[in-house]
C-alpha positions as CSV (number, residue, x, y, z in Angstrom):
1,X,-29.3,-55.3,24.8
2,X,-33.0,-55.2,25.4
3,X,-35.5,-57.7,24.0
4,X,-39.2,-57.1,24.8
5,X,-42.5,-58.3,23.3
6,X,-46.2,-58.1,23.9
7,X,-45.6,-54.3,24.3
8,X,-48.7,-52.3,25.2
9,X,-48.4,-48.5,25.7
10,X,-45.1,-46.7,26.1
11,X,-41.8,-48.5,26.8
12,X,-39.1,-46.2,28.1
13,X,-35.4,-46.9,28.6
14,X,-33.2,-44.2,30.3
15,X,-29.4,-44.4,29.9
16,X,-26.6,-42.4,31.6
17,X,-29.1,-41.4,34.3
18,X,-27.4,-39.1,36.8
19,X,-29.7,-36.8,38.8
20,X,-31.8,-35.0,36.3
21,X,-29.6,-35.8,33.3
22,X,-30.2,-38.8,31.1
23,X,-30.7,-40.0,27.5
24,X,-34.2,-41.5,26.9
25,X,-35.2,-44.1,24.4
26,X,-39.0,-44.5,23.9
27,X,-41.2,-46.8,22.0
28,X,-44.9,-46.2,21.6
29,X,-46.7,-49.4,20.6
30,X,-49.9,-47.5,19.6
31,X,-48.1,-45.5,16.9
32,X,-45.0,-47.5,16.3
33,X,-42.8,-44.4,17.0
34,X,-39.3,-45.1,18.3
35,X,-37.5,-42.0,19.6
36,X,-34.1,-41.2,20.9
37,X,-34.4,-38.1,23.1
38,X,-31.3,-36.2,24.3
39,X,-33.1,-33.1,25.6
40,X,-32.1,-34.0,29.2
41,X,-28.5,-34.8,28.4
42,X,-25.8,-32.7,29.9
43,X,-24.0,-31.4,26.8
44,X,-25.4,-32.8,23.5
45,X,-29.1,-32.2,23.0
46,X,-31.6,-33.1,20.3
47,X,-33.9,-36.0,19.3
48,X,-34.5,-38.3,16.4
49,X,-37.5,-40.6,15.7
50,X,-38.7,-43.2,13.2
51,X,-41.8,-45.4,12.8
52,X,-41.2,-49.1,13.1
53,X,-43.1,-51.7,11.2
54,X,-43.5,-54.1,14.2
55,X,-45.5,-52.6,17.0
56,X,-45.6,-55.7,19.3
57,X,-41.9,-56.3,20.0
58,X,-38.6,-54.5,20.2
59,X,-35.0,-55.8,19.9
60,X,-32.3,-53.3,20.8
61,X,-28.5,-53.6,20.6
62,X,-27.1,-50.5,22.3
63,X,-23.4,-49.6,22.4
64,X,-22.6,-46.8,24.7
65,X,-19.3,-45.6,26.1
66,X,-18.0,-42.3,27.4
67,X,-19.1,-40.3,24.3
68,X,-20.7,-42.5,21.6
69,X,-24.2,-44.0,21.5
70,X,-25.1,-46.5,18.8
71,X,-28.6,-48.1,18.8
72,X,-29.5,-51.0,16.4
73,X,-33.2,-51.4,16.3
74,X,-34.8,-54.7,15.3
75,X,-31.7,-56.3,13.7
76,X,-30.8,-53.1,11.8
77,X,-34.2,-52.0,10.6
78,X,-33.1,-48.6,12.0
79,X,-29.8,-47.4,13.3
80,X,-29.3,-44.4,15.5
81,X,-26.0,-42.7,16.4
82,X,-25.3,-39.9,18.7
83,X,-22.8,-38.2,21.1
84,X,-23.5,-38.3,24.8
85,X,-21.1,-37.2,27.5
86,X,-22.2,-38.5,30.9
87,X,-21.0,-36.5,33.9
88,X,-19.8,-39.6,35.7
89,X,-18.4,-43.0,34.7
90,X,-21.1,-44.9,36.6
91,X,-24.8,-44.2,36.0
92,X,-28.2,-45.8,36.2
93,X,-30.3,-47.5,33.6
94,X,-34.0,-47.5,34.1
95,X,-36.8,-49.4,32.1
96,X,-40.4,-48.5,32.6
97,X,-43.7,-49.3,30.8
98,X,-46.9,-47.3,30.9
99,X,-49.0,-50.4,30.5
100,X,-47.4,-53.8,30.0
101,X,-44.7,-55.7,28.3
102,X,-42.6,-58.8,28.7
103,X,-38.8,-58.2,29.0
104,X,-37.2,-61.3,27.5
105,X,-33.7,-60.0,27.9
106,X,-31.9,-57.1,29.5
107,X,-28.1,-57.1,29.5
108,X,-25.9,-54.3,30.6
109,X,-22.1,-54.3,30.6
110,X,-20.2,-51.5,32.2
111,X,-17.3,-50.1,30.3
Protein backbone atom coordinates (compact mmCIF):
# COMPACT_ATOMS: atom_id res chain seq x y z
CA UNK A 1 0.00 0.00 0.00
CA UNK A 2 1.03 3.59 -0.57
CA UNK A 3 -0.47 6.64 1.11
CA UNK A 4 0.80 10.07 0.08
CA UNK A 5 -0.44 13.61 0.50
CA UNK A 6 0.57 17.18 -0.30
CA UNK A 7 1.59 15.86 -3.72
CA UNK A 8 3.10 18.40 -6.09
CA UNK A 9 4.18 17.38 -9.56
CA UNK A 10 4.50 13.79 -10.70
CA UNK A 11 4.52 10.87 -8.25
CA UNK A 12 5.84 7.64 -9.79
CA UNK A 13 5.84 4.09 -8.48
CA UNK A 14 7.68 1.34 -10.34
CA UNK A 15 6.82 -2.29 -9.63
CA UNK A 16 8.49 -5.52 -10.76
CA UNK A 17 11.58 -3.51 -11.67
CA UNK A 18 14.21 -5.82 -13.12
CA UNK A 19 16.81 -4.18 -15.36
CA UNK A 20 14.90 -2.19 -18.01
CA UNK A 21 11.58 -4.00 -17.40
CA UNK A 22 8.96 -2.64 -14.99
CA UNK A 23 5.35 -1.60 -14.52
CA UNK A 24 4.88 2.09 -13.82
CA UNK A 25 2.11 3.82 -11.88
CA UNK A 26 2.05 7.62 -12.26
CA UNK A 27 -0.03 10.36 -10.71
CA UNK A 28 0.19 13.93 -12.00
CA UNK A 29 -1.16 16.34 -9.38
CA UNK A 30 -1.41 19.18 -11.92
CA UNK A 31 -3.93 17.31 -14.10
CA UNK A 32 -5.25 14.66 -11.68
CA UNK A 33 -4.33 11.94 -14.20
CA UNK A 34 -3.55 8.53 -12.70
CA UNK A 35 -1.94 6.08 -15.14
CA UNK A 36 -0.95 2.43 -15.16
CA UNK A 37 1.73 1.95 -17.83
CA UNK A 38 2.91 -1.53 -18.85
CA UNK A 39 4.85 -0.40 -21.94
CA UNK A 40 8.12 -1.47 -20.26
CA UNK A 41 6.78 -4.83 -19.04
CA UNK A 42 8.34 -8.00 -20.35
CA UNK A 43 5.26 -9.71 -21.86
CA UNK A 44 1.97 -7.82 -21.41
CA UNK A 45 1.99 -4.23 -22.63
CA UNK A 46 -0.52 -1.39 -22.72
CA UNK A 47 -1.72 1.40 -20.48
CA UNK A 48 -4.84 2.75 -18.84
CA UNK A 49 -5.54 6.08 -17.20
CA UNK A 50 -8.24 8.02 -15.42
CA UNK A 51 -8.69 11.45 -13.86
CA UNK A 52 -9.06 11.52 -10.08
CA UNK A 53 -11.18 14.04 -8.21
CA UNK A 54 -8.59 14.58 -5.45
CA UNK A 55 -5.30 16.01 -6.73
CA UNK A 56 -3.62 16.51 -3.35
CA UNK A 57 -3.46 12.97 -1.98
CA UNK A 58 -3.33 9.36 -3.11
CA UNK A 59 -4.24 6.13 -1.34
CA UNK A 60 -3.28 2.94 -3.19
CA UNK A 61 -3.91 -0.67 -2.26
CA UNK A 62 -1.89 -2.79 -4.68
CA UNK A 63 -2.10 -6.56 -4.94
CA UNK A 64 0.55 -8.09 -7.15
CA UNK A 65 1.67 -11.69 -7.45
CA UNK A 66 3.34 -13.66 -10.23
CA UNK A 67 0.79 -12.71 -12.88
CA UNK A 68 -2.03 -10.50 -11.54
CA UNK A 69 -1.93 -6.79 -10.70
CA UNK A 70 -4.89 -5.17 -8.90
CA UNK A 71 -4.83 -1.49 -7.90
CA UNK A 72 -7.52 0.09 -5.74
CA UNK A 73 -7.23 3.87 -5.96
CA UNK A 74 -8.56 6.13 -3.19
CA UNK A 75 -10.72 3.52 -1.47
CA UNK A 76 -12.19 2.19 -4.72
CA UNK A 77 -12.78 5.45 -6.59
CA UNK A 78 -11.03 3.64 -9.44
CA UNK A 79 -9.90 0.01 -9.78
CA UNK A 80 -7.27 -1.17 -12.25
CA UNK A 81 -6.57 -4.81 -13.14
CA UNK A 82 -3.89 -6.23 -15.36
CA UNK A 83 -1.61 -9.12 -16.14
CA UNK A 84 2.10 -8.79 -15.45
CA UNK A 85 4.69 -11.56 -15.68
CA UNK A 86 7.95 -10.56 -13.96
CA UNK A 87 11.08 -12.33 -15.17
CA UNK A 88 12.17 -13.11 -11.58
CA UNK A 89 10.46 -13.73 -8.26
CA UNK A 90 12.30 -10.88 -6.54
CA UNK A 91 12.25 -7.38 -7.97
CA UNK A 92 12.62 -3.76 -6.91
CA UNK A 93 9.97 -1.20 -6.05
CA UNK A 94 10.90 2.46 -6.58
CA UNK A 95 9.01 5.62 -5.59
CA UNK A 96 10.01 9.02 -7.02
CA UNK A 97 8.56 12.51 -7.07
CA UNK A 98 9.31 15.27 -9.58
CA UNK A 99 8.65 17.98 -6.97
CA UNK A 100 7.47 17.03 -3.50
CA UNK A 101 5.08 14.86 -1.52
CA UNK A 102 4.73 13.34 1.91
CA UNK A 103 4.75 9.53 1.97
CA UNK A 104 2.57 8.66 4.97
CA UNK A 105 2.77 4.90 4.43
CA UNK A 106 4.58 2.48 2.16
CA UNK A 107 4.19 -1.23 2.85
CA UNK A 108 5.45 -4.02 0.64
CA UNK A 109 4.95 -7.70 1.31
CA UNK A 110 6.84 -10.19 -0.84
CA UNK A 111 4.84 -13.19 -2.02
